N, C-alpha and C positions, 0 to 999 in steps of 0.2 A: 619614494617607494610608497604606493598607496595600498594600504592593507584592508582586507575584508575579512570580517568574522561571520562564519556561517554556523548556525545552530539547528539540531534536529531533535525535537521532542517526540520520539516514537512511542508506540504502545508499550513496548518492553524494553527499548534501548534509548539511550541518550548519546548524542555524538556532537563534537564541536571541531571545527577545522578553521585554519588561517590561511589566507591565500593572498598573493599579489594581483591587483586588478590586471587583467589580460592574461594572466598565467593559467595553464591548465594543470598545475601541479600543486598539491598541498605543500605549504611550508611546514605546518605542523598539524597533527590530527590525533584526536582522543575519542575513545568510545567507552561507554560503561553501561552495564545492564541495570535497568531500573529494579530495586528490590521488589520482591513478591507483594509486600503489603504497602507499596509506595503510595503516596498522595502528592498533591500539588506541591507542598512545602518541601518534601524530601527530593522531589525531582528538580526543583529550583535550587535546592542547596547543592545537589550533585552537579547540576549545570554550572552554577557559579564557581565551583572548585575547578571544573574543566576548563572554564573560561580564563581564570587567572593563571592556572598552569600553562595555558597556550600563549597567553598574552606576554607572560613575564612582565617587561616594562614597557612594551609596546602599546600603542593606542590604534584602534582601527578607525578607518574613515567612516565606515557604516557597519550595521549589523543586519544580516538577513536570517529570518527564522522560519523553519517548517514545523507545523505543529500537527500531531495526529488527532484531529478531531475538528468539529466545526469551529470556524474563526470568522469574525467580522473584519475583513481585510482593510475596510475603510478606517477603522478606529484601532485595529490591532489588538482587539479584545477576544480572548479565548471564551467560546460559549460554554463548552464542556468537552470532557475526554470520556470516550466510551470505555476506556480501559483503566483510568487512573482517577481516583476520587479527588474531589475538592477543587476542581479546574472551573467550576461554574462562574462565568462572567469575570474572569481574572483579566486585568489590563495589562497584558505581557509587554506590549510595545512600551507603554508608560513606564513600567517597572525597569525595563532595561535602559530606556533613554535616561531615566533619573540616575541610575547608577553608573552609567558608562559615558554620559554626555555627548552621545553621537546619535544620528538619525537611525531609526530601526523600522523594518518592514516585516510584518507577520502575515503568514497565510496558512491554509490547511495543507498537509503533506501531499495530497494528490495534485492540487494546483501547482504546488511548488516543485514537484518532481516532474509534472509535465513541462514546466518551464526549463528545468534542468536538462531534460532530454531534448527540448527544442533548441536551446542554446549551445549545449556541449555534447549531445549524444545522438541518439538514433533518429531525431527529428531535425537535425541540421539541413537547412535549404528547403524545408517544406513550410507552406503557410498554414496548413490545417492538420491538426492531429489530435486524437483523443488518447491520453495516457490512462492505463488501467493498472492499479496495484492490486495483486492478489496474495494476500498474506493472512495476517491476523483477521482482517476484514477485507472487504472489496470496495475500492473507492476510484474515482476517476477524475481527471483534470483536462480542461480544453485549452487548446491553442487555436484561435480563430483569426485569419488575417494577420498571423504572425504576433498576435497579443493574447494574454490569458484572458478568457471569458468565464466570469463567475456566476452569471445570472443575476436577477433582480435582487435576491437577498443573500447572495454568496453561496447558494446551495446547488449550482449547476454541476453535473457530472456525477450524480450519485446512482450510478449504474448498479452498485451493490444492492440497492433497494427497489430495483426494476423487478416486478414479479414475472417469473417465467413459467411457474407451475402452480397455479391457483389452488390446486388440491395438495400441494406440498407440505413439508413440515414447517411449523411456526418459527419465525425468525425472532431474534432479540428486539426488533422494532414493532413486533406484533403481527406483522403480515405473514402470509403463508407463501412459501415458494419463491422467496427472493433469491436473486443470484448469489448473494453473500451466504445465504443459508445453505446453499448447495455446494458453493465453490471455495469458501475460505478454508484455511488450514484446520482451524480448531473444530469447525463444523464437519469437515470431511472425517476427522478423527472420531467425533461423537457418532456420525452416521455408521461408521465401521463398528464402533463399540456396541452400539445398539442391536445391530444385526448379530454380532457374536454372542451377546448376552441372550437374545431371543433363542439362539441356537442351543445354548447352554441349558436354558430351562426346558427345551424339548428333547434334549439329548438324542439327536438323530444319529443314525448309523454313521452316515457320511457327513462329517463336519467340514464346512468350508472355511476358508481363512487359516488354515493350518500355519502358514508361513507367518501371517500377522501375529498369531498367538505366540509363535516361537520367538519373534523379534522382541516381545515384551515379557517372555517367560510367563505367560498367561496372566500377567498383571495389566488388565485392560485400561487401568487409569493412566498408564504410561503411553498409550497410543498417541501419536501426533500425526498431522498431516504429512509430514515428511516421511514417516514410517509407512504410511499408506502408500505413498508415492514409490518408495522403494520396493515394497512388497509387490506392487502392481508391475514395476519394471521387471521384476524377478519372476513374474507369472502367476502370482497369487490370484484366483479368480474373484474372491470377494473385494479384495483391494482394486482389482481392474474395474469392476462394477462401480464402486463408489467414486473412483477417479474418472470414469467414463461420464457419470452423472454430473460431476462438477465441471468437466470440460464442455458438456453438452449445455448446461445452464449458461456458461460463459459465452459460449458460441451463439445461443439464441439472443442474449443480451446485446452482443456486439452487431449480429445481423440487423437487429431492430434499430440500433443507434445509427448504422450505416444508412439505412433507408431514411431515417429522420433528419440526419445532419450532413451525410456525405462527406466526412473527412478523407483526406488522402491516405492517412496512415493511422493505424491502431498500434500503439507501442504498449507492450505488456511487461511489467515488472513485478517483483515481489517473489517471496519464497516458492509459492505454489508453481510459478511458472518454470521452476527448475524440475518439474515432474517427469521430463523425458518426452521423447519424440511422439509417443502415442498420444499424450495429453494435446500437444500442438496440433497434431493431425485432426483430432476430433474437433477442437476448437475452430480451426480453419474450415473444415468441411461443413459444420453445422452453421457457422456464420455465413458461409457462401450460400447454403441451401435456404437459409432464412431471409437474407437479403434479396432484392430484385436483381434478375441477371444483368440489368444495366448499370447497377450500381458498382463502381470499381473501388477497391480499396486493397491495402496490404495489412497483414497482422504480422508484427515483427517483434523480437525480444528486445527489451531496453538494453542499452549497452552500459549504462553507468551503475547498474546493480544497486546495491544498498546505499550508494552514495548519491542517487538521483535527487533526494530531497536536499542534501547539502549543497549540491551544484546548483539546484534552483534557488537556494537561500543566497548563494553568490550572485546570481542573476538579479535577485530582488534588491540586494544591497548595492549592486553596481549601479542601479538606476537612481539610487539616492545620493551618489557621490557627485 
């Protein structure tokens, strides 16, 4: 029995799972939320406790790791995390190899999830696909000719920072109108919040977004991308407008990528993609309108859900066995 240990350091959650090589079913699985004030040390401590709880007395043949941030996959060094402090230049592969005495592979979550969907999910049987995760941020991972493609410096696939609206709002990265600035969950919430706050100050007769206000009992700090999606599905005009802009931004990005690289499939995962049929309709239509008519592609939902990075980590570790 050859055991693989898969680890996922997400922006807000940590997960670990144990599987037999060749199996598509977890032997054991644990997930924990990262505390609000987490740093690299607390995340590593939580992950260590998850690992020891999973392994009991067993020893894995290899460890695969998905990390939510830029990674130098050739050395297994984490460059930084956009969501958790203290991850600058942490040699994660080295730390794990030293502690557990087995080979470790580390890559960023979008690349790893792309590999997961390719080997175990919606991309099985396809040579080329682009995986996009739309959640806390927007990231992408390539599979070309059946292999992960990371680019010269490991930064390929950053569709989240493709500019689709040069006059749009400023993103965390400093540029205006990035896909991530319009389509990620936290930014959708922020966009809705700003419109509602502006309305409040102007105290118009007819206030839009009544349903959104109701969902958070007028405490706008509680707004999330998920609540925006729920309100949009229930017919709230303001939420529909914010969700439309998110889907539009993603569609423009996908259409441009289709023209540039011509993959067979776009596989979309992450919380925002659960936003309902309207969201998917707009993404597909806008992508189709943006791409050349001769460029063929499909846009489909990921099938591994939140576990795509873990299954990708299994694929990475399997190559080391």
